[in-house]
C-alpha positions in Angstrom: 7.5 9.2 13.5 11.0 10.7 13.4 13.7 9.1 11.4 15.3 7.5 14.5 12.1 5.8 15.5 11.6 4.6 11.9 15.0 3.0 12.1 13.9 1.1 15.2 10.8 -0.1 13.4 12.9 -1.3 10.5 15.4 -3.0 12.9 12.7 -4.8 14.8 10.9 -5.8 11.7 14.1 -7.3 10.3 14.7 -9.2 13.5 11.1 -10.7 13.5 11.4 -11.8 9.8 14.8 -13.4 10.3 14.1 -15.1 13.6 10.4 -16.1 13.4 11.5 -19.8 13.3 13.3 -19.6 16.7 11.0 -20.5 19.6 10.8 -17.7 22.2 13.2 -15.4 20.4 14.1 -12.5 22.7 14.3 -9.1 21.2 16.9 -6.5 22.4 16.1 -4.6 25.6 14.5 -1.1 25.7 17.8 0.2 27.1 19.8 -1.3 24.2 17.5 0.1 21.6 17.3 3.5 23.2 21.1 3.7 23.4 21.7 2.3 19.9 19.3 4.6 18.1 19.6 7.6 20.5 15.9 7.9 21.4 14.0 7.8 24.7 12.9 4.6 26.3 9.3 5.9 26.0 9.8 6.1 22.3 11.1 2.6 22.2 8.0 1.4 24.1 5.7 3.1 21.5 7.5 1.2 18.8 7.2 -2.1 20.6 3.5 -1.3 21.2 3.1 -1.0 17.5 4.3 -4.6 17.0 2.4 -5.9 20.1 -0.9 -4.4 18.8 -0.3 -6.4 15.6 0.3 -9.6 17.6 3.8 -10.0 16.3 5.6 -9.7 19.6 4.7 -10.0 23.3 6.0 -8.4 26.5 6.9 -10.6 29.5 7.0 -8.5 32.6 10.5 -8.5 34.0 11.9 -10.5 31.1 11.6 -8.3 28.0 10.1 -8.6 24.6 9.7 -11.8 22.6 8.6 -12.8 19.1 5.3 -14.6 19.4 5.3 -18.3 18.8 2.1 -18.2 16.7 2.6 -15.4 14.3 0.1 -15.4 11.4 1.9 -15.8 8.1 -0.2 -12.9 6.6 1.0 -10.6 9.5 4.6 -11.4 8.5 3.7 -10.6 4.9 2.2 -7.4 6.0 5.5 -6.3 7.6 6.9 -5.7 4.1 3.8 -3.8 3.1 3.9 -1.7 6.3 7.4 -0.5 5.5 5.9 1.7 2.8 4.0 3.6 5.5 7.3 4.7 7.1 9.2 5.2 3.9 8.6 8.7 2.6 9.0 7.6 -1.0 5.7 5.8 -0.7 2.2 7.0 -0.1 -1.3 5.4 -0.4 -4.7 6.8 -0.9 -8.2 5.3 -0.8 -10.8 6.5 -3.4 -14.5 6.0 -3.7 -15.3 3.4 -6.3 -18.7 2.8 -7.8 -20.0 -0.7 -7.0 -19.9 -2.8 -10.2 -21.3 -6.3 -10.1 -19.7 -7.0 -13.5 -16.3 -6.5 -12.0 -17.0 -9.1 -9.4 -18.3 -11.5 -12.0 -15.2 -10.9 -14.1 -13.0 -11.9 -11.2 -15.1 -14.9 -10.2 -15.3 -16.1 -13.8 -11.5 -15.7 -14.2 -11.0 -17.9 -11.1 -13.7 -20.4 -11.9 -15.7 -19.6 -8.8 -19.5 -19.7 -8.9 -21.2 -16.4 -8.3 -23.9 -18.3 -6.5 -21.7 -18.4 -3.4 -21.9 -14.7 -2.7 -24.5 -12.0 -2.0 -23.6 -8.8 -3.8 -25.3 -6.7 -1.1 -22.8 -8.0 1.5 -19.8 -6.2 -0.2 -18.4 -2.6 0.0 -15.9 -1.4 -2.6 -13.1 1.1 -2.9 -10.0 1.8 -4.9 -6.5 1.9 -3.4 -3.6 3.6 -5.1 0.0 3.1 -4.0 2.6 5.6 -5.3 6.3 5.7 -5.0 8.0 9.0 -5.5 4.7 10.3 -6.9 4.6 7.6 -9.6 1.7 5.0 -9.4 3.1 1.6 -8.5 -0.1 -0.3 -7.8 -3.9 0.2 -8.4 -6.4 -2.1 -6.6 -10.2 -2.3 -6.8 -11.2 -4.1 -3.7 -14.6 -5.6 -2.6 -14.8 -6.5 1.1 -17.5 -8.5 2.7 -18.8 -6.0 5.3 -21.0 -8.7 6.8 -17.8 -10.4 8.0 -15.5 -7.5 8.8 -18.1 -5.0 10.1 -17.0 -1.3 10.1 -14.3 -0.6 7.6 -11.3 1.3 8.8 -9.9 3.0 5.7 -6.9 4.5 7.6 -5.8 1.0 8.6 -6.4 -0.3 5.0 -4.2 2.5 3.7 -1.3 0.9 5.7 -2.1 -2.7 4.9 -5.3 -4.6 4.1 -3.8 -7.7 5.7 -3.3 -5.8 8.9 -6.9 -4.6 8.8 -8.1 -8.2 8.5 -6.0 -9.3 11.3 -7.2 -6.5 13.6 -10.7 -7.7 12.8 -9.7 -11.3 13.8 -10.2 -12.4 10.2 -7.6 -15.0 9.2 -7.3 -15.7 5.5 -7.6 -19.5 5.2 -7.6 -19.8 1.4 -6.3 -17.6 -1.4 -7.2 -18.0 -5.0 -5.6 -15.9 -7.7 -4.2 -15.6 -11.2 -1.6 -13.4 -12.8 -1.5 -12.0 -16.3 0.0 -9.1 -18.2 -2.0 -6.3 -19.9 -1.3 -3.3 -22.1 -0.4 -0.5 -19.8 -2.0 2.0 -22.2 -5.4 0.5 -21.2 -4.9 1.5 -17.5 -5.5 5.1 -16.4 -3.1 6.7 -13.9 -0.1 4.6 -14.8 2.8 6.4 -16.4 3.1 5.3 -20.0 6.8 4.6 -20.0 6.4 0.8 -20.1 4.8 -1.6 -22.4 2.7 -3.6 -20.0 1.6 -4.0 -16.4 0.7 -7.0 -14.2 -2.9 -7.7 -13.6 -4.0 -10.0 -10.8 -7.4 -11.4 -9.8 -7.8 -12.3 -6.2 -10.4 -14.0 -4.0 -9.6 -14.5 -0.3 -11.6 -16.8 2.0 -12.2 -16.8 5.8 -13.8 -19.9 7.3 -15.1 -21.0 3.8 -16.6 -17.5 3.2 -15.4 -15.0 0.7 -14.1 -12.0 2.5 -12.3 -10.2 -0.3 -12.6 -10.0 -4.1 -10.2 -7.7 -5.9 -8.3 -6.8 -9.0 -4.8 -5.3 -8.9 -2.7 -3.7 -11.6 1.0 -3.3 -10.7 4.0 -1.7 -12.4 5.9 -4.3 -14.5 9.0 -3.6 -12.4 7.3 -5.8 -9.7 7.1 -8.8 -12.0 10.0 -10.7 -10.3 8.5 -10.0 -6.9 5.2 -11.5 -8.0 6.8 -14.5 -9.6 8.7 -15.3 -6.5 5.8 -14.7 -4.1 2.9 -16.3 -6.0 4.1 -18.8 -8.6 
């Protein structure tokens, strides 16, 4: 997408976040957006389709675009993550990761969850790396229950794992996690200009079934963000 269309995406994203509490909040018209950002109305419609496909807004024929009344909280959270897709300072990659049952056991043990509630064969795994200006910001090892989600779309996961779940009609109903700090020298890929990084163990549930088991390591500069979001 060009810079102008990216600006429209950021503008609509901001309006959704700020007005989600207002029932039937009406978004600006195609004409207004096309004029304000100097793009074609067809380009505006493409942007709006992006949000419609993610069930964040809806189109009422003859009336315009409205923020949906029943927006999933995880979809709202994903708006922040998706911004990285359109910000050229960020890029993500998905890497093959060898299945390691001991990693799953480590996470479950850390979160006091019995390993008897899962079948290891139901899970696929991969590694996701997020970089900002070519410096690694976050490393995630993710195990996903393929029995629940079916075919895994890695292109969508590169944008946002939460969006991938939502497109699969999987709603996270329970989230169990803990946060700690670890010596950054123990983690490959990170730049060694800081003393520690943030480590997070995560288990997400859908309908009382575990759909995701993961470990994340994040640059320590994100500490305040994690404290605000999770603690």
